[in-house]
N, C-alpha and C positions, 0 to 999 in steps of 0.2 A: 444616240440620246443627245442632239443638239437640245446646249442650254445658252440662253443672252442673260445675260444682265445690263441690264440701264440706270446709268447712273444719272441725273439728270437737275437742274437747277430750275426753280421756280419762276415760270415766266418763259423756258427756254423751248416749250412746242414738246417734250418730253412724253405728256401722257397721251397727245393726240398718236405721234410718231409709235409709242407702245401698242395703240387698240388698232392703229392701221399694220404693226408688223403681225400683229398675232392673229389678225383677219385672214393676211393675206398668206403665212407660213400654213394659220389653220394651227395654232400653238394655243397651249393656256398659257391667259398672261395674270400673271400673281401680284396681286398688284394689293392696297386694304381692305377692295372689295372682295375679293377672292379669299381674302385670311377672314375676316369679317365671317363669311357664307360658312367656315369649318368651324371658327373659334370654340364655340360651347362643346364643341366631342375633345377638347383637348384642354380642357376649367377656364377661358378666355371667358369675359364679358366683351360687350362692346366698348365697355368704359376702363374698362383691364386696358385692350387693344391701344384706343385714344391714350392713354395714359405712358405706352411703356414704346407705340410706333416711332421710330424713328427720335424718338429725343432724347437727349443723355440725358444724366441719373441726376434728381433732386439734393441730392447730398443731406438728406433727412435718416437717419438710419431705418426704422421702421419702416419706411416708405423705402428703401432703395432697394430692401429686402424685397418683398413685393416685386419691384419692377424687377428685381434682376430674376426670378420666377417666369416673370409673364414674358419677358424679353428671350427667356431659353424658349419659350415655348413659340413665341410666335417664330422664332429660330425653326424649331422641329418642323412644322408644318412648313417652312419654306423650302426646306431640306427634301423631306420626303414627295414636296411638287417634281422637286430637283429628279427624287429617282427615279416618277414616271418619263424623264424625258419631253423632249418637245415641248419648253416652258421659257418663257422669259420673265425673269425676274425682275419686278422694276422698282426700284430703292431698296428701302430695309436692308445695305450693306452686303449683296447680294455677291459681290465682286470679292467681298475678303469673306463671306462664311462660306462661299465653297473654295475658297485658295484652294491650291493644289490638283482642283480636277482640270485637266489639260483639256475639258471635250466643251468647256465653258470660255463664251466669246464676249470680250467685258467690253462696254460702249457706256458712253459718258456724251449728254448734249447739254451744250455750254450755248453762251447768246451772252454780250455786253453788259453787263446790271441797268444802263439808262436804258437801256432798247427794252429788256426783262421788264423794267416796271413799269414802263407806257402798255406793253402789251397787257399785263393784269390789269392795269385798270382798265384798259377797253373789255378786257374778258367781263370783269365780273362790275363793271359799274364802278367805279370807285375811282374818290379826289386821286388827283399821281401823289397826292403827299401819303397820306395813307394808303397806296400802294410799293411807295418807298419804303416806308415800314414795315411793312408786311413782307417783304422778295427780301431786305436784309437780315429780318428777323427769321424768315426760312433758313437763306444761309447760314447764319450761323450756330442754327440751331440744327440742320443735316449736318454744319462741320464737325459741331461738338459730339452729336452723335458717334460719327467713323472714328474718329480721335480717342474717344472712351474706351470703347465697346472693341477696335480696332486698332488701336494706337498707331492709324495712317491720316497723311494730308490728304482730305479728300479731293483737294485741286490738281492734286503730283498727276501730270500727263502718262508717265512711265504705267501708273497700273492701268490700266485701258489698253484694248489691242485697235480702240477707234475712238477716236473725240469729234465729235462735229457740230461745230458752228455754226447755228440758225439763221446765222445776219446776213447768210447769201444761200447758205445751201437751205432748198425746199424741205417741206416735211415729206414730198412725196420721193424728192428725192433722198433722204435719209433715211429710208425703208429702203431703198434699193439699193444702197450701198451696204448697209445691216447686211443684206437678203446676201448679196455678194460674198462679204467675207467668210459668211461662214461656213462656206461651200469649199475656203482652206483646208485642202488635205489634213493638215497637223491636228487640226479639232476633230477628225472621223477616225484617229488611231486610237486605241488603249481604252477603248470605251468599256473592257470587263472590268479591267482596274480601274477606271473612277470609277464606275458602279458598286468597284470594293467601297472602294477612300467615301462614299455616300451612305453607304452603310453603315459603315466604322462610325461618319462623323455623326448621324443619327442615332446611335445604340450611346453615344458619350455625348451627348445632350439627352438623351434619357435620363443616365445616371446621373447628370448635374442635375436635373432637375427635380432628382429623389433625394440629392443629396442634401440638397440647398433645403429640400421641403421636412429633411429631418429631423424632430425636436431631438435626438441624442447625439447627431453631426453636428460644429462648426468648420461647415462645405468652405467658409473662404481664406483657408489655409493649407487646400491642397489643388491641387490641378489635376482634372482626368483626361486621359490621352486614348484610346482605340487606335491601331494600327494592326489592320488584317487580321480583326476579327480576337487580339489580346488586350486585355482592356490592362493601360500602366497608368498606378495611381505616383504620383508623385506631391511633396510639398511637406509639411505635418499636419499631427494630429495634436491634443492633450493628454491623450492617455491610450492604454491596451481594451478595456474597453469602447473607446471610438474609432479604433481601426476595428473591431470586430463586425458592429453598427455597420461600419461601408461595406465591408467584404459581407454581409449578409445582401445587403442594397441590392453591394453587383450582383452576386449571386443570383439573386429572386428576380432582379431583370434576365440574367441573361445564363441561367443554370449550368450552361455545356459548355462556354465560355472560357477561356486563359486566363486567370489573374496575376498581374506581376504588381509585387505591391514593392515601393521605394519609398516609402512610408517613414518620417523619423518621430518622433516620442519626444516633445517639448512640455513639460509636466506644466501649471502655473506654482506658484511657488507664493504664499505671503507673507509677506513680513509682519510677526505680533502686533510690532508698535505700530502698524498702522491698518492696522483690523478694527 
């Protein structure tokens, strides 16, 4: 059930490497195009994907709620592809979304900023100054996306199993290095355990989406975890009615699944002098 994640900088050659790697291994490439192909069946439009995909939030309350749901749906798509195995997750925070899955080989493709600017200008027939602006914006946007959703430094090399600088390493050699890397025996162990973790992550994602969509629940004050088929609720709610509504959502999604409720009730109290 090999899974490869590819984090890349704009202009580093990551897209070519990912496509060539998928062709060589016969793996599914899970990129923006693959997500768009199935988006409608997850309640996503092309515009929804464009707004949420690899972008930090807008910090506009009404917009952020919609983006949060759409982001969870994109993550559900990625997780369900990953469950099938033999997949390459291209960007989208795949290395963080699949944290704790030992069968994942996490790679990062990089190159110095000026080289990437030059490559992007040549590839897209752009003015170098415009290329510089676009590459810098892409770096900031993707770094912000990873920091907001996963609280991690995008550039930290310790979060990857293999970092490839394409200044001197060719795209062909990069593909060969990744193919060699996934032969590591540690990646082949505990496949069934990793499969269960993926199933738990998918169930967790479905539950988070349903809670955020509910008019009866304020889902931003609670956390959902699924471990070994047990749904665990943490955080707080504002009433017992809200707690019961959450229980109903969980049971509706997984009637036979055990539920562990660790929620606290913090009711709002309005000061009459302020009301």
